[in-house]
C-alpha positions in Angstrom: 100.5 -4.3 152.6 103.0 -6.3 154.5 102.3 -7.7 158.0 105.2 -8.4 160.4 104.5 -10.6 163.4 105.9 -9.0 166.6 104.9 -11.8 168.9 106.5 -14.8 170.5 104.5 -18.1 170.7 102.8 -19.2 173.8 104.6 -22.5 174.3 107.1 -24.5 176.3 110.0 -23.7 174.0 110.2 -20.1 175.3 112.5 -20.1 178.4 110.1 -18.2 180.7 110.2 -18.9 184.4 106.5 -18.1 184.8 104.3 -21.3 185.3 103.0 -22.7 182.1 101.4 -26.0 180.9 99.6 -27.0 177.8 97.7 -30.3 177.2 96.8 -31.1 173.6 93.6 -33.0 173.0 93.3 -34.7 169.6 90.2 -35.5 167.7 89.7 -38.9 169.3 90.3 -37.7 172.8 87.7 -35.0 172.6 84.8 -37.4 171.6 83.5 -38.1 175.1 83.3 -34.5 176.1 81.8 -33.3 172.8 79.2 -36.0 172.9 78.2 -35.0 176.4 77.9 -31.3 175.4 75.9 -32.2 172.2 73.7 -34.8 173.8 74.6 -37.6 171.5 76.7 -40.8 171.8 80.4 -40.8 171.1 79.9 -43.4 168.4 77.6 -40.9 166.6 80.7 -38.9 165.4 82.2 -39.9 162.1 85.1 -42.3 162.6 85.0 -41.6 166.3 86.5 -38.2 165.8 85.3 -34.9 167.2 87.2 -31.5 167.4 90.7 -31.1 168.5 91.5 -28.6 171.3 94.0 -27.5 173.9 93.9 -26.9 177.6 96.3 -24.2 178.9 97.3 -23.2 182.4 99.3 -20.0 182.3 99.5 -16.4 183.7 98.3 -13.5 181.6 102.0 -12.4 181.6 103.1 -15.4 179.5 104.0 -14.8 175.9 103.7 -11.4 174.2 101.3 -9.5 176.4 100.2 -6.0 177.4 100.3 -4.9 181.0 97.4 -2.9 182.3 97.7 -0.1 184.8 96.2 -2.5 187.5 99.4 -4.6 187.1 101.5 -1.8 188.4 99.5 -0.6 191.5 95.9 -0.6 192.8 95.6 3.1 192.1 96.9 5.5 189.5 97.2 9.1 190.5 94.8 8.5 193.3 92.1 6.7 191.3 91.4 3.0 190.8 93.8 1.6 188.2 92.2 0.3 185.0 92.2 -3.4 184.2 92.9 -4.7 180.7 89.2 -4.9 179.8 88.7 -1.3 180.7 91.2 0.3 178.4 90.3 2.2 175.2 90.9 0.1 172.1 92.1 3.2 170.3 95.4 3.0 172.3 96.3 -0.3 170.6 96.2 0.7 166.9 98.5 3.6 166.0 101.7 4.8 164.3 104.7 2.9 165.5 108.3 3.9 166.0 111.3 1.7 166.7 114.2 3.0 168.9 117.3 0.8 168.7 119.6 0.1 171.7 121.7 -2.8 170.5 124.8 -1.9 172.4 123.3 -1.9 175.9 124.7 -4.5 178.4 122.8 -6.9 180.6 121.1 -4.9 183.4 121.5 -1.5 181.8 118.5 0.9 182.2 117.9 3.1 179.2 117.8 6.8 180.1 115.7 9.7 178.9 118.6 11.3 177.1 119.2 8.1 175.2 115.6 8.0 174.1 115.9 11.6 172.9 119.1 10.9 171.1 117.6 7.8 169.4 114.7 9.9 168.2 117.1 12.5 166.8 119.0 9.8 165.0 115.9 8.8 163.0 114.6 12.4 162.7 111.4 11.7 164.4 109.3 13.7 166.9 106.8 11.8 169.0 103.2 12.7 168.9 100.4 11.6 171.3 99.4 7.9 171.0 102.4 6.8 169.0 103.3 3.2 170.0 107.0 3.2 170.9 108.9 -0.1 170.5 112.3 -0.5 172.2 114.6 -2.8 170.2 117.5 -4.6 171.9 117.4 -7.8 169.8 117.0 -9.8 173.1 114.2 -11.8 171.6 116.9 -13.8 169.8 117.6 -15.4 173.2 114.1 -16.5 174.0 115.1 -20.2 173.7 118.1 -19.8 176.0 118.0 -20.6 179.7 119.1 -17.1 180.8 116.4 -15.3 178.6 114.6 -13.8 181.6 117.9 -13.1 183.5 119.7 -11.1 180.9 119.1 -8.1 178.7 118.7 -4.3 179.1 115.5 -2.5 180.2 113.9 0.8 180.7 114.5 3.3 183.5 111.7 5.0 185.4 112.8 8.4 184.2 112.6 7.4 180.6 109.2 5.8 181.2 107.9 9.1 182.8 109.2 11.1 179.8 107.5 8.9 177.2 104.2 9.2 179.0 104.7 13.0 179.2 104.9 13.0 175.4 101.4 11.5 175.2 102.6 7.9 174.7 100.0 5.4 176.1 101.5 2.2 174.8 105.2 1.3 174.7 106.9 -2.1 174.3 110.2 -3.9 174.4 111.7 -7.2 173.0 113.0 -8.4 176.4 111.3 -10.5 179.1 110.2 -7.4 181.0 110.1 -3.6 180.8 112.4 -3.1 183.7 115.9 -4.4 183.8 116.0 -8.1 184.8 114.9 -8.9 188.3 118.3 -10.3 189.4 119.9 -6.9 188.7 117.2 -5.1 190.6 117.7 -7.5 193.5 121.5 -7.0 193.5 121.0 -3.2 193.8 118.4 -3.5 196.5 120.5 -5.9 198.6 123.4 -3.5 198.4 121.3 -0.6 199.6 117.7 -1.5 200.6 115.3 1.3 199.7 112.2 2.2 197.7 112.5 3.0 194.0 114.7 0.0 193.1 112.3 -3.0 192.6 110.1 -2.6 189.5 111.0 1.1 189.3 109.8 1.6 185.7 106.6 -0.5 186.3 105.8 1.7 189.3 105.6 4.8 187.2 102.1 3.5 186.7 101.2 4.6 190.2 101.3 8.2 189.0 100.7 8.1 185.2 98.4 5.8 183.2 100.0 3.8 180.5 100.5 0.2 179.1 103.6 -1.7 178.2 104.1 -4.7 175.8 106.6 -7.3 177.0 108.3 -10.1 175.1 108.0 -8.5 171.7 109.9 -10.1 168.8 111.2 -9.3 165.3 111.7 -5.6 165.7 114.8 -6.0 163.6 112.5 -6.5 160.6 110.9 -3.1 160.9 111.9 0.3 159.7 112.4 2.9 162.4 109.2 4.7 161.4 106.4 4.8 158.8 104.3 1.8 159.9 101.3 1.0 162.0 101.1 -1.2 165.1 98.1 -3.3 166.0 98.3 -4.9 169.4 94.8 -5.4 170.8 94.8 -7.2 174.1 92.6 -10.2 174.8 89.6 -9.1 176.8 90.0 -10.8 180.2 87.6 -9.5 182.9 89.4 -7.5 185.6 92.8 -8.8 184.5 96.2 -7.2 185.0 97.3 -8.1 181.5 96.1 -9.6 178.2 97.9 -11.6 175.6 98.3 -9.9 172.2 99.2 -11.0 168.7 101.1 -7.8 168.0 101.8 -7.0 164.4 103.3 -4.2 162.3 101.5 -3.1 159.1 103.8 -1.8 156.4 102.7 -0.2 153.2 
């Protein structure tokens, strides 16, 4: 079996505008804290060395992560939206399919008809609980300053359609599931109205689903015939959870 990493690293090298910091603590720096926890003297540790560690301050939406229904809206179809720790683990291990949209320009919203056409091109019919991965190759820009400001995204109508096919988990290799925020804002400022800002995300007000954002390496996968494992970190009452998403190929 071959395992393909579909995740970006959580680190300062990713050009993500969301707040992030990491403080590295080496073996010598951790001695005082470890001694206090253990109830011994710092000098009791061999060569004055304890255990290395890191202290992170970041949002659950940093790095490759899974958005829970609670992220989209307080309710889904009139009921309280589920947080990331409340979702069935069965959703996050299933057959995967890659749909490629390499020709889409910055700010373009992929449509339902284009999803259907992409499926026809690879001769694949979706079944419930497939994990659908949208490939744009935008992960190759993750170290560039305009990473979060560029790339294509998904439309609300296409998101609705995927959910209607029984899809519970879908993902994309861009910064977010919707088109970049600057394009949303441009459209809204031209004609202020509902249904423009986070239009695809807000499908979650009506229909329960999860999306994976900031995927990577979808170009290393076949279009079908593989498994995806993307279990989210179990964070109590959270709107998202980080995931080390991988593809499993026979």
